[in-house]
Residue frames as qw, qx, qy, qz and C-alpha x, y, z in Angstrom:
[[0.846, 0.429, -0.207, -0.240, -18.58, 66.81, -22.84],
 [0.839, -0.335, 0.379, 0.203, -16.48, 63.64, -22.45],
 [0.363, 0.825, -0.402, -0.160, -13.15, 63.99, -24.27],
 [0.982, -0.004, 0.078, 0.173, -10.90, 61.16, -25.51],
 [0.658, -0.313, 0.243, 0.640, -7.25, 61.12, -26.49],
 [0.338, 0.165, 0.383, 0.844, -5.99, 64.11, -28.42],
 [0.148, 0.263, 0.230, -0.925, -8.91, 66.21, -27.26],
 [0.287, -0.122, -0.701, -0.641, -11.41, 64.44, -29.54],
 [0.549, -0.159, 0.334, -0.750, -14.90, 64.54, -28.01],
 [0.152, 0.011, 0.988, -0.034, -16.31, 61.07, -27.13],
 [0.248, 0.614, 0.737, -0.140, -19.85, 62.31, -27.85],
 [0.056, 0.090, 0.315, 0.943, -21.12, 64.69, -30.52],
 [0.309, 0.375, 0.544, -0.684, -24.41, 66.40, -29.57],
 [0.437, 0.504, 0.726, 0.167, -27.33, 65.84, -31.90],
 [0.164, 0.921, 0.195, -0.296, -27.71, 69.55, -32.44],
 [0.165, -0.668, 0.509, 0.518, -24.27, 69.55, -34.10],
 [0.294, -0.022, 0.872, 0.390, -25.41, 67.02, -36.63],
 [0.035, 0.528, 0.770, 0.356, -29.05, 67.90, -37.34],
 [0.202, -0.343, -0.018, -0.917, -31.53, 70.67, -37.21],
 [0.366, 0.018, 0.680, -0.635, -34.26, 70.46, -34.54],
 [0.737, 0.295, -0.014, -0.608, -36.77, 69.67, -37.27],
 [0.611, 0.378, -0.683, -0.136, -34.69, 66.92, -38.73],
 [0.059, 0.210, -0.878, 0.426, -34.08, 65.37, -35.33],
 [0.540, 0.097, 0.474, -0.689, -37.78, 65.39, -34.44],
 [0.776, 0.345, -0.229, -0.475, -38.70, 63.72, -37.69],
 [0.526, 0.389, -0.756, 0.014, -35.99, 61.06, -37.49],
 [0.011, -0.159, 0.865, -0.475, -36.63, 59.99, -33.94],
 [0.669, 0.011, 0.090, -0.737, -40.39, 59.62, -34.53],
 [0.255, -0.083, 0.962, -0.049, -41.45, 55.99, -33.87],
 [0.656, 0.122, -0.300, -0.682, -43.93, 54.18, -36.06],
 [0.611, -0.185, 0.719, -0.275, -45.31, 51.00, -34.45],
 [0.854, 0.412, 0.219, -0.230, -46.68, 49.72, -37.72],
 [0.503, 0.728, -0.465, -0.013, -43.34, 50.05, -39.46],
 [0.190, -0.497, 0.812, -0.242, -41.53, 48.16, -36.70],
 [0.730, 0.069, 0.603, -0.315, -44.20, 45.43, -36.70],
 [0.752, 0.608, -0.090, -0.238, -44.02, 45.26, -40.52],
 [0.230, 0.664, -0.710, 0.048, -40.31, 44.40, -40.27],
 [0.441, -0.225, 0.811, -0.311, -41.08, 41.57, -37.82],
 [0.797, 0.359, 0.349, -0.338, -43.81, 40.25, -40.09],
 [0.567, 0.708, -0.387, -0.166, -41.40, 40.44, -43.05],
 [0.045, -0.530, 0.839, -0.120, -38.76, 38.39, -41.20],
 [0.554, 0.000, 0.781, -0.288, -41.21, 35.64, -40.38],
 [0.745, 0.553, 0.110, -0.356, -42.76, 35.70, -43.87],
 [0.414, 0.662, -0.617, -0.101, -39.31, 35.05, -45.40],
 [0.239, -0.335, 0.883, -0.224, -38.69, 32.24, -42.87],
 [0.650, 0.223, 0.645, -0.333, -42.00, 30.45, -43.51],
 [0.646, 0.671, -0.132, -0.338, -41.73, 31.13, -47.24],
 [0.200, 0.604, -0.770, -0.054, -38.30, 29.47, -47.29],
 [0.425, -0.089, 0.861, -0.264, -39.70, 26.44, -45.41],
 [0.711, 0.476, 0.346, -0.385, -42.59, 26.23, -47.89],
 [0.456, 0.698, -0.467, -0.294, -40.14, 26.38, -50.79],
 [0.002, 0.381, -0.924, 0.036, -38.28, 23.29, -49.54],
 [0.521, 0.143, 0.748, -0.387, -41.53, 21.48, -48.72],
 [0.683, 0.599, 0.172, -0.381, -42.94, 22.06, -52.22],
 [0.693, 0.656, -0.297, 0.031, -39.70, 21.68, -54.15],
 [0.708, -0.618, 0.334, 0.068, -37.35, 19.46, -52.11],
 [0.839, 0.417, -0.099, 0.336, -33.88, 19.32, -53.59],
 [0.678, -0.274, -0.163, 0.662, -30.39, 20.30, -52.46],
 [0.242, 0.337, 0.143, 0.898, -30.47, 23.73, -54.14],
 [0.392, -0.680, -0.274, -0.555, -33.73, 24.87, -52.53],
 [0.762, -0.534, -0.312, 0.195, -32.51, 23.50, -49.19],
 [0.584, -0.071, -0.092, 0.803, -29.20, 25.41, -49.27],
 [0.003, 0.477, 0.209, 0.853, -31.02, 28.59, -50.39],
 [0.565, -0.673, -0.348, -0.327, -33.55, 28.17, -47.56],
 [0.743, -0.405, -0.276, 0.456, -30.86, 27.69, -44.96],
 [0.391, 0.093, 0.002, 0.916, -29.10, 30.84, -46.04],
 [0.211, -0.554, -0.295, -0.749, -32.34, 32.86, -46.17],
 [0.666, -0.646, -0.350, -0.130, -33.52, 31.64, -42.80],
 [0.687, -0.240, -0.224, 0.649, -30.09, 32.21, -41.25],
 [0.199, 0.281, 0.079, 0.936, -30.19, 35.78, -42.54],
 [0.422, -0.595, -0.294, -0.618, -33.70, 36.33, -41.09],
 [0.747, -0.495, -0.377, 0.234, -32.64, 34.83, -37.78],
 [0.453, -0.050, -0.106, 0.884, -29.95, 37.48, -37.78],
 [0.139, -0.473, -0.306, -0.815, -32.76, 39.88, -38.74],
 [0.617, -0.638, -0.432, -0.160, -34.73, 38.82, -35.66],
 [0.652, -0.353, -0.258, 0.619, -31.63, 39.54, -33.52],
 [0.211, 0.177, 0.103, 0.956, -31.34, 42.98, -35.12],
 [0.367, -0.566, -0.368, -0.639, -35.02, 43.63, -34.44],
 [0.690, -0.540, -0.425, 0.228, -34.51, 42.51, -30.85],
 [0.480, -0.078, -0.100, 0.868, -31.79, 45.14, -30.77],
 [0.130, -0.479, -0.278, -0.822, -34.44, 47.68, -31.82],
 [0.618, -0.629, -0.419, -0.217, -36.46, 46.62, -28.80],
 [0.685, -0.311, -0.306, 0.583, -33.45, 46.92, -26.54],
 [0.214, 0.032, 0.012, 0.976, -33.31, 50.59, -27.61],
 [0.195, 0.547, 0.599, -0.551, -37.07, 50.95, -27.10],
 [0.092, 0.310, -0.407, -0.854, -37.61, 51.64, -30.81],
 [0.039, -0.336, -0.892, -0.300, -40.72, 49.51, -31.38],
 [0.288, -0.751, -0.485, -0.344, -43.05, 51.55, -29.21],
 [0.028, -0.546, 0.360, -0.756, -42.97, 54.28, -26.62],
 [0.805, -0.390, 0.118, -0.432, -45.11, 51.94, -24.51],
 [0.034, -0.547, 0.833, -0.076, -42.48, 49.67, -22.89],
 [0.675, 0.036, 0.667, -0.313, -45.02, 46.86, -22.39],
 [0.787, 0.571, 0.145, -0.185, -45.76, 46.70, -26.12],
 [0.286, 0.785, -0.547, -0.046, -42.12, 47.29, -27.00],
 [0.258, -0.418, 0.860, -0.137, -41.00, 44.27, -24.93],
 [0.774, 0.221, 0.514, -0.297, -43.89, 42.08, -26.04],
 [0.708, 0.682, -0.114, -0.140, -42.86, 42.49, -29.68],
 [0.202, 0.734, -0.643, 0.086, -39.13, 42.26, -29.02],
 [0.401, -0.355, 0.811, -0.237, -39.20, 39.29, -26.65],
 [0.716, 0.163, 0.625, -0.264, -41.90, 36.98, -28.03],
 [0.739, 0.644, 0.171, -0.101, -41.46, 37.57, -31.75],
 [0.425, 0.814, -0.375, 0.128, -37.75, 38.33, -31.99],
 [0.098, -0.643, 0.701, -0.292, -35.64, 37.29, -29.02],
 [0.699, -0.209, 0.604, -0.321, -37.22, 34.16, -27.58],
 [0.919, 0.365, 0.049, -0.137, -37.43, 32.22, -30.92],
 [0.645, 0.577, -0.413, 0.283, -33.65, 32.53, -31.34],
 [0.782, -0.352, -0.396, 0.328, -32.99, 31.71, -27.61],
 [0.311, 0.328, -0.192, 0.871, -32.16, 35.34, -26.78],
 [0.298, -0.711, -0.565, 0.295, -33.38, 37.80, -24.18],
 [0.198, 0.805, 0.167, 0.534, -33.97, 41.50, -24.80],
 [0.434, -0.889, 0.021, -0.145, -33.52, 42.69, -21.21],
 [0.791, -0.400, 0.245, 0.392, -30.23, 40.87, -20.64],
 [0.596, 0.403, 0.297, 0.628, -29.01, 42.09, -24.05],
 [0.017, 0.913, 0.142, 0.383, -30.06, 45.65, -23.25],
 [0.574, -0.806, 0.082, 0.119, -28.08, 45.77, -20.00],
 [0.697, -0.298, 0.348, 0.552, -24.76, 44.74, -21.53],
 [0.509, 0.521, 0.418, 0.543, -25.36, 46.38, -24.91],
 [0.049, -0.974, -0.139, -0.175, -25.89, 49.86, -23.47],
 [0.597, -0.663, 0.264, 0.365, -22.48, 49.53, -21.84],
 [0.645, 0.168, 0.463, 0.584, -21.09, 49.01, -25.36],
 [0.213, 0.826, 0.311, 0.419, -22.65, 52.28, -26.46],
 [0.365, -0.930, 0.017, 0.028, -21.31, 54.12, -23.43],
 [0.490, -0.660, 0.492, 0.287, -17.76, 52.83, -23.87],
 [0.837, 0.539, 0.080, -0.054, -17.41, 52.12, -27.59],
 [0.758, 0.497, -0.251, 0.339, -13.99, 50.73, -28.49],
 [0.155, -0.751, 0.480, -0.427, -12.62, 51.54, -25.02],
 [0.188, 0.289, -0.906, 0.244, -11.06, 49.08, -22.60],
 [0.305, 0.112, 0.759, -0.564, -14.36, 48.69, -20.71],
 [0.631, 0.232, -0.271, -0.689, -16.41, 48.07, -23.85],
 [0.720, -0.115, 0.654, -0.199, -17.91, 44.57, -23.38],
 [0.833, 0.511, 0.206, -0.049, -17.82, 44.07, -27.16],
 [0.045, 0.843, -0.497, -0.203, -14.13, 45.04, -27.55],
 [0.581, -0.241, 0.769, 0.112, -13.23, 41.34, -27.70],
 [0.705, 0.522, 0.479, -0.022, -15.02, 41.18, -31.07],
 [0.448, 0.889, -0.026, 0.086, -12.93, 43.86, -32.73],
 [0.364, -0.829, 0.405, 0.130, -9.60, 43.91, -30.86],
 [0.748, -0.191, 0.552, 0.316, -7.90, 40.93, -32.62],
 [0.644, 0.644, 0.341, 0.232, -8.21, 42.54, -36.06],
 [0.705, 0.431, -0.387, -0.408, -6.57, 42.72, -38.57],
 [0.773, -0.242, 0.586, -0.023, -6.03, 38.99, -38.86],
 [0.085, -0.319, 0.783, 0.527, -4.66, 36.76, -41.56],
 [0.659, 0.132, -0.370, -0.642, -6.76, 35.26, -44.31],
 [0.495, 0.050, -0.866, 0.049, -5.91, 31.85, -42.93],
 [0.025, 0.094, 0.707, -0.700, -7.24, 32.86, -39.54],
 [0.522, 0.180, 0.067, -0.831, -10.50, 34.04, -41.07],
 [0.622, 0.136, -0.664, -0.391, -10.84, 30.78, -42.99],
 [0.280, -0.050, -0.893, 0.349, -10.57, 28.87, -39.73],
 [0.236, 0.189, 0.466, -0.832, -13.22, 31.12, -38.15],
 [0.583, 0.195, -0.293, -0.732, -15.49, 30.67, -41.15],
 [0.523, 0.065, -0.842, -0.112, -15.10, 26.88, -40.94],
 [0.092, -0.145, -0.807, 0.564, -16.03, 26.89, -37.22],
 [0.378, 0.223, 0.203, -0.875, -19.04, 29.06, -37.98],
 [0.610, 0.205, -0.448, -0.620, -20.38, 27.14, -40.96],
 [0.510, 0.027, -0.859, 0.015, -19.90, 23.71, -39.25],
 [0.624, -0.615, -0.355, -0.326, -21.83, 24.77, -36.16],
 [0.654, -0.089, -0.490, 0.569, -18.86, 24.80, -33.76],
 [0.068, 0.218, -0.198, 0.953, -19.26, 28.49, -32.92],
 [0.562, -0.368, -0.225, -0.706, -23.04, 28.23, -32.46],
 [0.803, -0.267, -0.531, 0.049, -22.67, 25.09, -30.29],
 [0.496, -0.038, -0.452, 0.740, -20.15, 26.75, -27.94],
 [0.139, -0.291, 0.029, -0.946, -22.28, 29.87, -27.75],
 [0.695, -0.381, -0.293, -0.535, -25.35, 27.95, -26.70],
 [0.744, -0.170, -0.559, 0.323, -23.29, 25.80, -24.29],
 [0.243, 0.106, -0.357, 0.895, -22.16, 29.01, -22.53],
 [0.429, -0.319, -0.121, -0.836, -25.78, 30.18, -22.41],
 [0.805, -0.300, -0.470, -0.201, -26.88, 26.87, -20.86],
 [0.613, -0.046, -0.526, 0.588, -24.03, 26.87, -18.33],
 [0.022, -0.215, 0.204, -0.955, -25.03, 30.39, -17.27],
 [0.619, -0.327, -0.261, -0.665, -28.68, 29.35, -16.99],
 [0.800, -0.220, -0.554, 0.064, -27.84, 26.38, -14.80],
 [0.376, -0.869, 0.137, -0.290, -26.05, 28.66, -12.35],
 [0.120, -0.677, 0.697, -0.205, -23.40, 27.73, -9.80],
 [0.665, 0.110, -0.731, -0.107, -22.53, 24.01, -9.87],
 [0.162, 0.068, -0.793, 0.583, -22.43, 24.01, -6.06],
 [0.523, -0.090, 0.145, -0.835, -26.14, 24.87, -5.88],
 [0.522, 0.123, 0.811, -0.232, -28.68, 22.05, -5.13],
 [0.199, 0.167, 0.792, 0.553, -30.07, 20.56, -8.35],
 [0.073, 0.748, 0.660, -0.025, -33.60, 21.90, -7.74],
 [0.102, -0.820, -0.044, 0.562, -32.26, 25.42, -7.39],
 [0.218, -0.324, 0.605, 0.694, -30.24, 25.05, -10.58],
 [0.181, 0.396, 0.824, 0.364, -33.27, 23.82, -12.50],
 [0.011, 0.850, 0.463, -0.252, -35.39, 26.71, -11.24],
 [0.169, -0.686, 0.232, 0.668, -32.65, 29.17, -12.27],
 [0.223, -0.041, 0.760, 0.609, -32.51, 27.52, -15.72],
 [0.131, 0.640, 0.748, 0.115, -36.29, 27.78, -16.07],
 [0.068, -0.856, -0.202, 0.470, -36.12, 31.49, -15.19],
 [0.170, -0.586, 0.429, 0.666, -33.39, 32.13, -17.72],
 [0.053, 0.183, -0.785, -0.590, -34.51, 29.92, -20.61],
 [0.329, 0.359, 0.821, -0.299, -38.10, 28.98, -19.92],
 [0.460, 0.686, 0.181, -0.534, -39.74, 31.45, -22.30],
 [0.222, 0.570, -0.651, -0.451, -37.26, 30.62, -25.06],
 [0.122, -0.038, 0.990, 0.057, -37.97, 26.91, -24.65],
 [0.401, 0.496, 0.634, -0.437, -41.75, 27.53, -24.63],
 [0.420, 0.700, -0.135, -0.561, -41.66, 29.56, -27.89],
 [0.163, 0.450, -0.811, -0.337, -39.49, 26.98, -29.60],
 [0.262, 0.157, 0.942, -0.140, -41.84, 24.15, -28.51],
 [0.463, 0.629, 0.375, -0.500, -44.73, 26.12, -29.95],
 [0.311, 0.651, -0.472, -0.506, -42.76, 26.64, -33.17],
 [0.024, -0.207, 0.967, 0.148, -42.05, 22.91, -33.39],
 [0.361, 0.373, 0.792, -0.321, -45.71, 22.05, -32.68],
 [0.437, 0.684, 0.072, -0.580, -46.88, 24.46, -35.37],
 [0.261, 0.533, -0.692, -0.411, -44.55, 22.98, -37.95],
 [0.162, -0.019, 0.985, -0.063, -45.57, 19.47, -36.94],
 [0.441, 0.512, 0.580, -0.455, -49.26, 20.30, -37.36],
 [0.437, 0.708, -0.213, -0.512, -48.44, 21.66, -40.82],
 [0.968, 0.218, 0.127, 0.011, -46.87, 18.31, -41.66],
 [0.590, 0.656, -0.295, 0.367, -43.31, 19.57, -41.78],
 [0.723, -0.687, 0.035, 0.066, -41.91, 18.64, -38.33],
 [0.839, 0.023, 0.104, 0.533, -38.54, 18.08, -39.95],
 [0.279, 0.784, 0.059, 0.551, -38.25, 21.77, -40.70],
 [0.490, -0.864, 0.063, -0.096, -37.57, 22.55, -37.04],
 [0.758, -0.435, 0.307, 0.376, -34.21, 20.69, -36.80],
 [0.668, 0.196, 0.434, 0.572, -33.21, 21.12, -40.43],
 [0.237, 0.617, 0.319, 0.679, -34.52, 24.60, -41.22],
 [0.359, -0.893, -0.065, -0.263, -34.59, 26.32, -37.82],
 [0.715, -0.642, 0.201, 0.191, -31.89, 24.90, -35.54],
 [0.793, 0.075, 0.261, 0.546, -29.31, 24.20, -38.25],
 [0.317, 0.739, 0.117, 0.583, -29.37, 27.74, -39.73],
 [0.430, -0.884, 0.026, -0.178, -29.32, 29.15, -36.20],
 [0.767, -0.510, 0.290, 0.260, -26.08, 27.26, -35.43],
 [0.700, 0.068, 0.415, 0.577, -24.39, 27.72, -38.81],
 [0.337, 0.563, 0.339, 0.674, -25.32, 30.40, -41.38],
 [0.275, -0.929, -0.183, -0.167, -26.51, 32.86, -38.73],
 [0.677, -0.593, 0.133, 0.415, -23.03, 32.57, -37.11],
 [0.590, 0.202, 0.357, 0.695, -21.35, 33.24, -40.47],
 [0.092, 0.755, 0.328, 0.560, -23.43, 36.35, -41.10],
 [0.482, -0.865, -0.135, 0.039, -23.15, 37.58, -37.50],
 [0.692, -0.367, 0.156, 0.602, -19.33, 37.39, -37.58],
 [0.412, 0.371, 0.350, 0.755, -19.13, 39.37, -40.86],
 [0.156, -0.857, -0.297, -0.390, -21.51, 41.99, -39.48],
 [0.619, -0.740, -0.051, 0.259, -19.51, 42.29, -36.24],
 [0.646, -0.064, 0.238, 0.723, -16.27, 42.71, -38.22],
 [0.252, 0.589, 0.372, 0.671, -17.80, 45.42, -40.35],
 [0.307, -0.883, -0.312, -0.170, -19.12, 47.45, -37.43],
 [0.399, -0.901, 0.171, 0.010, -16.00, 48.02, -35.34],
 [0.853, -0.185, 0.264, 0.411, -12.95, 46.04, -36.57],
 [0.550, 0.017, 0.250, 0.796, -9.93, 47.96, -37.93],
 [0.070, 0.937, 0.335, 0.074, -11.62, 51.35, -37.52],
 [0.476, 0.631, -0.149, 0.594, -9.35, 54.40, -38.02],
 [0.049, 0.410, -0.439, 0.798, -9.64, 55.93, -34.51],
 [0.425, -0.377, -0.819, 0.087, -11.11, 54.22, -31.47],
 [0.200, -0.419, -0.457, 0.759, -11.47, 57.54, -29.63],
 [0.178, 0.145, -0.226, -0.947, -13.30, 59.45, -32.37],
 [0.510, 0.316, 0.677, -0.426, -17.08, 58.83, -32.36],
 [0.596, 0.640, -0.093, -0.475, -17.13, 59.50, -36.11],
 [0.503, 0.572, -0.639, -0.108, -14.41, 56.94, -36.81],
 [0.200, -0.303, 0.889, -0.280, -14.68, 54.24, -34.13],
 [0.579, 0.318, 0.696, -0.280, -17.77, 52.78, -35.74],
 [0.077, -0.201, 0.662, 0.718, -18.39, 51.96, -39.37],
 [0.679, 0.469, 0.262, -0.500, -21.24, 52.25, -41.83],
 [0.315, -0.155, 0.812, 0.466, -20.97, 49.81, -44.77],
 [0.567, 0.355, -0.134, -0.732, -22.92, 50.50, -47.91],
 [0.468, -0.011, 0.883, -0.027, -24.62, 47.31, -49.01],
 [0.321, 0.110, -0.616, -0.711, -25.96, 46.02, -52.30],
 [0.759, -0.138, -0.160, -0.616, -29.16, 44.02, -52.65],
 [0.822, 0.004, -0.565, 0.065, -27.55, 40.61, -51.93],
 [0.325, 0.175, -0.609, 0.702, -25.68, 41.96, -48.95],
 [0.403, -0.216, 0.233, -0.859, -28.85, 43.48, -47.54],
 [0.836, -0.083, -0.332, -0.429, -30.64, 40.19, -48.06],
 [0.866, -0.025, -0.467, 0.174, -28.02, 38.04, -46.36],
 [0.575, 0.031, -0.424, 0.699, -25.67, 40.05, -44.17],
 [0.075, -0.046, -0.247, 0.965, -27.27, 43.42, -43.41],
 [0.160, -0.596, -0.729, -0.297, -31.07, 43.01, -42.98],
 [0.299, -0.848, -0.437, -0.002, -33.18, 45.84, -41.64],
 [0.166, 0.914, -0.077, 0.362, -30.66, 48.65, -42.14],
 [0.776, -0.586, 0.041, 0.230, -28.06, 47.29, -39.68],
 [0.716, 0.261, 0.084, 0.642, -25.29, 48.37, -42.05],
 [0.036, 0.786, 0.005, 0.617, -25.93, 52.00, -41.00],
 [0.727, -0.409, -0.451, 0.318, -24.08, 51.36, -37.77],
 [0.348, 0.053, -0.182, 0.918, -22.23, 54.65, -37.40],
 [0.302, -0.423, -0.207, -0.829, -25.52, 56.54, -37.66],
 [0.713, -0.486, -0.485, -0.142, -26.98, 54.23, -35.01],
 [0.643, -0.235, -0.384, 0.620, -24.09, 54.94, -32.61],
 [0.139, 0.198, -0.041, 0.970, -24.38, 58.67, -33.09],
 [0.481, -0.130, 0.105, -0.861, -28.13, 58.69, -32.46],
 [0.075, 0.023, -0.996, 0.035, -29.12, 55.31, -30.99],
 [0.325, 0.390, 0.636, -0.581, -32.74, 56.38, -30.37],
 [0.451, 0.421, -0.330, -0.714, -33.41, 56.76, -34.13],
 [0.839, 0.099, 0.495, -0.203, -35.41, 53.66, -35.33],
 [0.552, -0.179, 0.659, 0.477, -33.73, 51.57, -37.94],
 [0.462, 0.605, 0.590, 0.267, -36.12, 52.44, -40.79],
 [0.079, 0.993, 0.071, -0.058, -35.02, 56.11, -40.45],
 [0.619, -0.516, 0.346, 0.482, -31.27, 55.38, -40.60],
 [0.581, 0.342, 0.446, 0.588, -30.96, 55.68, -44.41],
 [0.086, 0.911, 0.234, 0.330, -32.32, 59.23, -44.25],
 [0.499, -0.835, 0.144, 0.182, -30.00, 60.04, -41.36],
 [0.719, -0.132, 0.414, 0.542, -27.10, 58.72, -43.39],
 [0.423, 0.630, 0.382, 0.528, -28.02, 60.92, -46.35],
 [0.170, -0.971, -0.095, -0.141, -28.21, 63.99, -44.14],
 [0.630, -0.657, 0.262, 0.320, -24.85, 63.28, -42.48],
 [0.697, 0.110, 0.426, 0.566, -23.18, 62.71, -45.86],
 [0.240, 0.775, 0.264, 0.521, -24.27, 66.25, -46.82],
 [0.439, -0.888, -0.136, 0.005, -23.21, 67.73, -43.50],
 [0.013, 0.914, -0.390, 0.114, -20.11, 69.35, -42.04],
 [0.560, -0.503, 0.657, -0.038, -18.66, 66.07, -40.80],
 [0.892, 0.386, 0.007, -0.233, -19.02, 64.15, -44.04],
 [0.559, 0.633, -0.521, 0.125, -15.30, 63.85, -44.71],
 [0.133, -0.484, 0.770, -0.395, -14.64, 62.32, -41.29],
 [0.850, -0.069, 0.234, -0.467, -17.33, 59.65, -41.34],
 [0.218, -0.329, 0.905, 0.159, -16.03, 56.07, -41.46],
 [0.791, 0.381, 0.204, -0.434, -17.92, 54.60, -44.44],
 [0.245, -0.317, 0.832, 0.384, -16.81, 51.68, -46.53],
 [0.650, 0.306, -0.282, -0.635, -18.26, 50.41, -49.79],
 [0.859, 0.102, -0.437, -0.247, -19.41, 46.80, -49.44],
 [0.809, -0.520, 0.250, -0.110, -18.63, 44.01, -47.05],
 [0.910, 0.236, -0.010, 0.340, -15.90, 42.54, -49.23],
 [0.311, 0.722, -0.236, 0.571, -13.88, 45.74, -48.85],
 [0.511, -0.696, 0.307, -0.399, -14.21, 45.56, -45.09],
 [0.971, -0.171, 0.157, 0.055, -13.16, 41.89, -45.05],
 [0.714, 0.502, -0.153, 0.463, -10.06, 42.84, -47.08],
 [0.056, -0.755, 0.336, -0.561, -9.15, 45.38, -44.40],
 [0.740, -0.507, 0.281, -0.341, -9.86, 42.93, -41.62],
 [0.959, -0.055, 0.234, 0.153, -7.69, 40.18, -43.16],
 [0.430, 0.866, -0.219, 0.128, -4.78, 42.35, -44.22],
 [0.491, -0.680, 0.544, 0.026, -2.23, 40.78, -41.88],
 [0.432, 0.516, -0.701, -0.237, 0.35, 38.78, -43.85],
 [0.945, -0.120, -0.232, -0.199, -0.09, 35.01, -43.72],
 [0.590, 0.328, -0.572, 0.466, 3.52, 34.79, -42.47],
 [0.155, -0.360, 0.485, -0.782, 2.21, 36.27, -39.21],
 [0.784, -0.252, -0.272, -0.498, -0.41, 33.55, -38.83],
 [0.140, 0.273, -0.857, 0.413, -0.01, 31.78, -35.49],
 [0.638, -0.385, -0.491, -0.451, -2.98, 29.65, -34.60],
 [0.072, -0.315, 0.690, -0.648, -3.69, 29.57, -30.89],
 [0.022, 0.288, 0.928, -0.236, -6.20, 27.89, -28.61],
 [0.196, -0.517, -0.539, -0.636, -9.83, 28.62, -29.42],
 [0.047, -0.118, -0.567, 0.814, -11.29, 30.95, -26.82],
 [0.353, -0.457, -0.509, -0.638, -15.04, 31.14, -26.14],
 [0.431, -0.499, 0.254, -0.707, -17.28, 31.86, -23.22],
 [0.938, -0.218, -0.178, -0.204, -18.06, 28.21, -22.52],
 [0.796, 0.148, -0.379, 0.449, -14.37, 27.42, -22.07],
 [0.048, 0.506, -0.347, 0.788, -13.80, 30.57, -19.99],
 [0.666, -0.454, 0.094, -0.584, -16.64, 29.55, -17.68],
 [0.963, -0.103, -0.246, 0.034, -15.38, 26.00, -17.36],
 [0.630, 0.279, -0.364, 0.626, -11.94, 27.41, -16.48],
 [0.428, -0.571, -0.485, 0.505, -13.41, 29.48, -13.67],
 [0.165, 0.042, 0.114, 0.979, -13.30, 32.84, -15.49],
 [0.201, 0.567, 0.563, -0.566, -16.26, 35.09, -14.68],
 [0.119, 0.262, 0.594, 0.751, -18.28, 35.85, -17.82],
 [0.272, 0.032, 0.183, -0.944, -20.89, 38.56, -17.64],
 [0.326, 0.295, 0.867, -0.234, -24.26, 36.93, -16.94],
 [0.434, 0.672, 0.207, -0.564, -26.18, 39.41, -19.09],
 [0.296, 0.578, -0.594, -0.474, -23.94, 38.79, -22.09],
 [0.047, -0.114, 0.989, 0.079, -24.16, 35.00, -21.70],
 [0.295, 0.416, 0.803, -0.310, -27.91, 34.87, -21.08],
 [0.354, 0.595, -0.040, -0.720, -28.69, 37.36, -23.84],
 [0.847, 0.346, 0.403, 0.011, -27.81, 34.71, -26.40],
 [0.588, 0.758, -0.036, 0.280, -25.11, 36.79, -28.12]]
C-alpha cells in the first residue's frame, strides 16, 4: 500500500470502507440511468431555448444562460463518467455516448481527458498531479476571487481556454500549413461537426440566433463561473494533501446549488476519489454508507458552496498582490510545454 507523509496511506482499499455486498451493488452500471442523465441535460438546454423563444425578455434570457451554462457543465461531468467507463461496460457504447452527446458538443474530448484525468486520480494533490495548479494558489483574497469571477463572467477565461485548445490543435508552427490543418481536423473535426449540426438544427427550428446567444455565450461565460466554483470546492484548502480522506472534498448541496453548480452528483467528490468506478447516480448512497462508517469523523465534508468559498477566500485583503494572468494559451505562446491531452480535452 502506497504511504504518504506521516505514514498515512495514499489509498484505502474498498474492503475497508464497504462490505462485499455493498461494493457489488454500488459499482453496478445501469445504461438506462446514464442515458437518462444525458437526456435530462439536453432537455433542460432545449427547454431553456424554447423559454426564450416563446417569452423573449431579459429575465428569461439571463435565466436561460445560467441554466444552459449549468447543463454544459453537466455535459462535462457526464463526459467524466465516460472517461471512467461508467456509462456502459461495452467501451464502444460508452464512448459513443460520452463523445457524441457530451464531449463533442462542448468542444471536449473524452479520450484526451481520460489520459490526463487518470493521472490526477493517481497523484491527487501531489506535485505530479496535473490538476494541482487549480488548487495550489488557495486560499486567496476576496479581491482576487472577484477578479477571477469577472474574467469568467465576461468570457475572458473561456476565450483563453479555447485559444489554447486551438493552438494545440494546430500543432507546431514550423509544420507546413497542410500538415497543421490535418492535425487540427484530427483534434477538433468531430467537435466542429457536432456544433455545425447543432447550429443547423436550431436554424431549421427558426432559432438560429440561439447558437451564438444561448450556446456559445453560456459556454464561454456562466459555464466558466460554475466550473471554477466546482474546482475550488473539490480540492482547494483541503486539510491534508496526503490523506485520501482529507485531500478531496464532498460539499453538501441544496436544490439551487445542484441545479447550477453541482449537477449529476458531482458534489460527492470525495466518494468519487475513493471509489472512482462507482457511477455518479450511486454516489449519494455511497456517501450515506461512509457517513455511518468507521472513517466518518475523518471525511472532508463541507456544508454548501458558500462555506467552501469562505474558506478559499480567507486570505486578508492586505495580502492581495495582483500578478500577471497565467493561462495555457500564454504559456504556449511563451514556449512552455503544455500537456497536449489537457489542452485538447477542452478543460
